[in-house]
N, C-alpha and C positions, 0 to 999 in steps of 0.2 A: 538503503543500497549497500547488504553486507560485502565487506572484504574479508574473507576468510582466509586468503592467501596472504594477508599482509600481519599475520601475528609473530612478531619476532622470540627466536627463543628465548625462554625464562630464564638460561642458564648457560651463557656464552661458551662456543664448541672451540676449543684451543686449534681445532685442526681445521676450521673454516674462519677465514679472514674476508670481515665486511668491506665492501667497496666505499670509496667514498661516498656519502649521501647525494651528490649529486649527479653518481656514475648510473648510466643505465646497465641493468641487468639483462644478458643475453635472453631470449626466448629460451632457447637450448644450449648449453656451453658444458662440454664434458670435461673440460678443463677447470671447472671450478666443484666437482667432487673430488671429497678428499680422500685420501689413504686411509685406511684405517688398519692398525697393527702389521706394518710391515707387508701388508700386503696390497697389491695393485687392484682398485675397483674397476670392473669390469662391467659396463652396461650396453646392452642393445642399442645402436642409433635408433632415436625419436626424432627425425627429421621435422620442422616445423611445417604446416600445410603451403603451400604455393597460395600467394595473395590472391591469384583468381578464384581459386577453390572458397578459399575466405569470403571475398566479395561475393560471390555467389550465392553462398548459404545464408550470409546477413538479407541478401537482395530476396531471395526466396520465402526466408520467414517474413519478411515485410509485406510481400505480396501477399502470401497466405493469410497472414494477421488481416490485411485490408479487407480481403474476401471475406473473412470470419465475420468480421465486425461492422462489414456493410449487410451481411445477413442478418446480423444481430440487431442492428439497426431496424430491419424492415420487421422484422419480429417484433421488436419493441413498439413501434410505432405502431402496431396492429394492436397493443394492449396486452400482450402477453409475453414472458419470458421463461425459456425451454430452450429446447432444442432448435438449430436453427432451420429456418425455412426450407428446405432444398425442393419443395415445389415451383418456387422462383424458377427453376431453371427448365420450366415445362411451358413457361409464357414464352412470348414471340412480340417482336415490334415495338409498340408504345407502350403497352401493358409492360413489359418487361422493364422499359426504361422507365417506367413509373415507380416500379418498385423500387430499382436499383436507383435512382435521384433519390427517394426518401432514406433509404439506408445511408447514401453517402452524406446526407446531411447529419447525421449521426457519426459516421465512422471517421471523418476527414478533422473535424473538429476536436475528437475525442482521441485520435491517433495523434494528431498535433501536438495535442498538451505531452502525451508520454513523450512523442520524440523529442520535441524540445527538452523536456526532462532531462532524458537520457543524455542527450548531446552537451548540456550543459554540465555533466559529471564528465563527459567526455574530454570535451574542449578544456576544460580546468585540470584535470590529470596530465593531457599531455602541457600544458602550459607547465608544470609542476614537473617535468621530465618523468611522468611514471605512465609506466606504459600500459595501456588498456585498448581494449577490444572494442570495434563498434557495436552498437546495440543488438542483441539477441531479441525478436520479438518471437511472443509466446501466443499463438494461435489457441482457440478455445471451443470447440462443436457447441457451447451452449452459454446461454445468459448473455454476458456483454460480448462475446466473439474473442475474450483475448483476456490472458493472466496480465498482462502488462509486457513489459522490456526490462532488459537488464543488460548491464555491462560489465565484462570481466576485468579487474586488475590484475596484471601480470607479474607485478612486483609487488616487494615490501613499499610501507609508506613509512616514512623514517622519522617525519616531526606531526606533532599536534596540529601545527597550524596547515597541514597538508591536509590531514582528517579533516579540519574545519572546512578548510576552501572546496576542496572535493565534494563533503556531502551537503554542503548547503549549496553549494551552484544548482544541482537538477531541481530541488523543489523551489528554490528562488524563481530560475526561468520557468518551469512549467506555470509557476502562480503567476507571472507575468502575462501568460499566455491565455490560461483557464479564464481571470478577471474579463478581458475583452470578450471572449467567447459568452461570456453570462451577460455581458452586458448586451451584446448584439441580440441575444437570446429574448432578453427582455423588453429593448426597445423594437423590435421585429415580430412581437406576440402578432399572428393571425386573427382576424376577425372569427366571433364564435361560428360562424357559419363554418368554417373548417371544422371543428369538435362536432357539429350536428351533422356533417358529411360521413363522419365516422360513426357517429351514433345519430341516427334519424330519430331515435326515439325520445332524445333529450329535447327533440326541436321545438313541441308543444310547451316548454317549460320557460323558453328564454334564458335570459342571465340569470333566473334562479332557481336552472336545471338541478343546482347540488342539493338544494331542500328536499327536493322530492327524490331524487335519484339515491341520495345516500343519508336515509333516515339515520338516527343516533344509536350508534354501536354496530354500524355498518363494517363489513371488513373490507381490504385491499390493498395492495402494495404502494407502500407511498416512502418517498425519501422525506427523512429531516432536513429541515431548514437549520443549516448553521448559522452565526450570527450575521458573518459577512453576507449571505445570500439574503436574510432579510431585509438588511440593510440596502441593498441593491434594488431588490422587490419593490420595497415603501419607496425608493427613489425614482425610479424610472420606469415600472410597470403602469402599464392602464389598468386599474382595478377592473373595467369591464371585460377586459379581455384575459385575465388571469384565469389559467386553469384550476380546479379544484386539484390538490395533491392527488388523490388517486388516477388523474386523466394527466398527469406529468409524461408518462411515458410517450404519448401523442406528440409533444413537442421534441423534436430530436436536438436541436440546436441548445434549447434550456436544459434539456436531459444530460448533454455533453458537460454543459459547463457546470451544472450541480454534481455529478460524479467526479469531474476532474477537480473540485474543491476536496471530494471525500478522499481520493487519492493522494494530493496534496496532504491532507492532516495524517493519513495514513502513513507515509513516510515520514511525516515529521513526529510521529509519535517517540518522545524522548528514551528509548530502551536500546539495548545492544547496540547493534551495527547496523540499523535503522539510519536513514540522515538524519533525525533528528537526534541520535544517537552520538552521533559524530560531531553534530553540532555543541549539543551539551555537553559534552567530553570537551570540545577544544575551549569552550565558556569557564569550566570549572576544574577542569584536570583530572586525571585517572581518580587517585584516591575521593575526591567528595563527589564525582559521578558516579561512581560504582555503589557507594552508598545511597545515595539518591535512588538509582537506578531498581536497587531491591524493594524501596519503599514504595515506588509508584509500579514496580509488578504487583506487589502484593495486593496493592489497592486495584490495580487491574483486576487480578482474577476474582478478587474479591466481589467487585461489582458483577463481574462476567456472568457469576455462579449463584447470583441473589435468587433467590423464589425458587428454584432447581428444585429444594427439598425442604420440608417443613414437618411438623409432628401433624400437621393436618393431612398430610401424603397418605393414600392407602399402602398398605404392606407390599402392593405389586411394587410400586415406584422404587420403594428402599430394596426389596429383593433383587430386582432386574437391574435397576439405574444405578442405586448406593455404590455395588462392587466396581463399576466400571469408574464412575466418580473420583472412587477412593483410589484407583488406579493410575487414575489421568492427576491427581492432585499430586500422587507419589510420584510418579515420573518427572513432573515439572519440576517441583522443588528437591529432588534428589539431591542435587549437585550444586543449589545456590548459595549452601550456606556450609561452613567449613567440614562438617560431618554429615554424612547422610540419616543419621539417628536427627540432629538438628532440622535438616528440612523436613522429614516426616513428621516431626513435631510441629511446625510450622504450617505445614499442609493441614493436619487434624484442627489445628486452633483456627483456621480460616474456615474450614467447613462447618466447626460449632459456631464462630460467630455468623456465618450466612445463615443456617439455622434460627439462630436466636433472632435475629433480625426479622427473616420471615414469621417467626412466632408473634413477637412484638408487633409487626404491619404487615398482616398476611398479603395487602394489594402491591407490595413493595415486588418489582421484579427490575432485573438487571437485563443483560444482551447475551444469552448466550452464543450467538455468535462469534463473539471475541475468543469464546475457550479455543478455536481453532488456531488463530494467531499467537495464543496464550501457548499453546504447546510448540508451536514451531520456535518462539523465542525461548521458553525456558529448556526445552529440548534437543534443539537442532543449534539454531545460531547464537543463543545464549543471550542473557540480559545485561551483561559485563563487557566492557569494553577493553581491546586489546591494548596494552603501553605503546607507547613509541620512545624509541630512544633518545629524541630530542623533546623535553617535554616543556620547553619555555612557554611564557603565557601569549596569549595574542595581543594585537597591537590595539588600540583602543578604538581605533575605526573597526575592526572585525569584532570586538566585544558590542560595539552599538549593533552592528549589522546581525550579529547572532541573536542577541535581544530582540531584533525586530521580527526576525523567523520567528520567536518564542511567541510572539505577539500574532503573527500570521497563524500559527496553529490554533491559538485558542479562537482568533475568528471562525478559520475550516471546519474544527472539530465540533462532532455532537457525538456523545454516549452511545445514542441509539440511532444509527444512520439509515436502517430499513425498519420499517415497520409493516 
């Protein structure tokens, strides 16, 4: 969860006196706006919205997101991922309820994990007397039906401990709900007749259907299995009821649990102002974290672009894709080193290393989907962590909890989540 509002000024402003660390900052206070060069600064009043309108907005976004994720659950359990199935609204009675119920089996656990995650941030911020908004849910008309949820921190965070506590609370709370969801999914797998009711053509093959339906080299959308998923699967699931990875979309609770692990790992990536960045910043301090963040970001982009270009590519790939990729690398590395020239040299070195690896091992392939996140981190949110006025180290108990979260990240992360 990025906190862009919380970066303190790099040079203290003599006209701006900071309040005590425990004093809350009003939402809008003209008395805190300093005068410059002997002139009174005049601003138009910008009153805070009424609590009723604010709560109505949060509730409306939640309800819309509940609808879109329910529709997404219907589409996913049909075995497809794309635009939301608006044809559902043409159904009536029992047929409509059957579709909605199937969608809710995905939407409720998935949104439940996202909600617990964001309220973990919210209540921890409030406990630390840091003003924050309620979660803003982000509906989306295709795919999973949502881009997740965010909260807005309304004032600066003044200590390394507060960054750590607020950043850690969300993924820890979400993880503690995601694991039971996954456990329920594994212990309540329906019999194979459920899958055969969706794919009657599989029934003649029985439990060995995957051997005939998915010959070697067959393509399909699958979720990779992180280490924790594999451990729970082997310990809890009935092997005779486990779906083939290509059929996971038909199992809404299991799918919600698997996606919850993915989003937990995504938030725990130890870079920038993601939750994992706040946690590692708290553990290591700003100097050590920012040095490590650069190395992690370089490795991240190096892996993401592996296999995109090699000397075996045709001239069309280089002529059309090459300039776009060069512009991409230039954009994200322009500001990560002290001078733009150093950033561009680093970008060129990464591209050359990717091409060399592709030549040495032609089958090697990274995950180009990560390039989108790389653009967001490198160009918009930044890969480094802002300083806090209070840089005192964490207590021993918090350090232990922080390294536990690093272990959770390892258990939930997979470099290629979608295949």
